N, C-alpha and C positions, 0 to 999 in steps of 0.2 A: 670890533670886527666890522668891516665895511660891507654894505649891501652889494650883492653881485647882480648882474643883469638877470632879468626874469628868464626862467627856463621855458623852452618851446612847449613842453608838455603842459605846463601851467597856463600859458597863453591860450593854447588850443582848448583846454578845459573851460576857461573863462568865456571863450567865444562860442563853444558848442553847447554849454549847459543851458542857456536860455532857450535855444532852439529845441533841444531834447525835451525840456519841460513842457514847452508848448505842444509838441507832438503827443505827449502822454496825457494831456488834458482832454477830457471828454466834453462834448457839446452838452450844454444844459438844455432842459426841456424848453425854456424860454428862447434860447438861441436857435434851437431846432425849429420852433414855431416861426421865428422870423425868417429863417432860411427857406422854409417851405411855403410861407404865406405872404410875406411882405415884399413888395417890389416897388420901391419909391426912390427916385422918380421912375415912372413906368418905363420899362425897356422898350425901345422903339422897334416896331415890326410892322410890315405892310398890312397885316390883318390878324384877327384873333387866332386863326389856325396856325399861322407861322409863328406867332408869339408863343403859343403853347408848345409847339415842336422845338422851339429854341430854349425856352425857360425850363421845361421839365427835365431834360438831361443836364442843363447847366446847374440846376439846384440839386442834382444827384437824386432825382425821384424816379429814375428809370434804370438804375444800375443793375439790379438782378431781375426785375420784372417791371412791366408797365403798370404804374400806379393808376388804378381805374379812373379816379377823379381827384382834382386838386383845385383849390381856389387861391388866387393871388389878390391881395388887397393893395390898392395903389394909393397909399397914404403913408406919411412919415411914421417911423417906429414909435415915437412918443405919442402920436395921435392914436395909433392902434393900441398901445399899452394903456392909454387912458380909458378904454372901454371897461377896464377892470376897476375903475374908480369913478371919478366925476363924469366921464364920458359914456357911462353905461348904467344900466339898471339891472339889479339882481333878478335872475329868472328862477331856475330850479337848481338845486344842489350848488355847485360852484360855477354855474353858467351865468354870464352877463350878456344882455342885449345892448347893442350900441344905441345911443340916443339919436345919432345922426346917421344918414346913409353914407356909404363909402362906394367909390368906384372899384369894381372888382372884375376879374376875368376868371371864369370857370373853365377848366380844361377837362375834357372827358375823352378817354381812349376811344378811337374809332375802329369799327370792324372787329371787335373782339380780340385785338392783338394782346397777347400775354407776355411775349418776350421782346426785348429790344432787337432791332430798332422799333421804337413805338411811334404810332401815328395818332395825333390828337385833333379833336375839334375844339374850338374855343368860342366862348360867348362872353361879351362884355356887357355889364349892366351897372346900375347904381342902386344899392340896397343896404338896409340895415343888416348887421351881422350878429352872430352869437358865438362867443368864445368861452372856453373853460379857463378859469383863473386860479392860480396857486400863488400865494404870497403877494397878491396884488399885481401879478403879471400874467399875460395870456400864455397858455401852454398847449392849447388844442383849439383848432377851428371846428366849430360844430356845423354851422349852416348859415345861409343868408335867410333873412326873415321876409 
C-alpha cells in the first residue's frame, strides 16, 4: 500500500500543537521573578519616572491594580541568579544577600493611585540586594540593603 499525501487535519494539528502547549504552560516562580525584576540591558527612558511608567505596564504589573512598589535590577539574568550561589551570602531562612551592588530602579506609585492608568515615581541607585532562593534560583525580591 502506497503512502498518500498528508491530510490537512493532520498538518493543522502538527502546526497548532506546539503553540497550544506553550499557551497552557504556566510561568514558573523564577520566570515571574525575572519578568518582574530583571531589566537588562536597561530599557532606555529619559528619566526614572518615565522609565517606571513604561516598564510597569509592559511587565504586566498594572493589569488589575497599580502595584505599590517594584524594583528592577539592571544586570544580566545569570548575574542576578548568581546571588543564590557564589554571588551571594546566606542571610535568614532562604534569603541571600548579594556580595556586590547592582544598579536598580525602584518604582513607587504616586498619589495613592490604586487603579490603572497608574502613575509612578522612580529612583535609580546602586545597592546590594536581598532575594529569596528556591532550588538555587531567585524567586522573590526582598529589598535592597
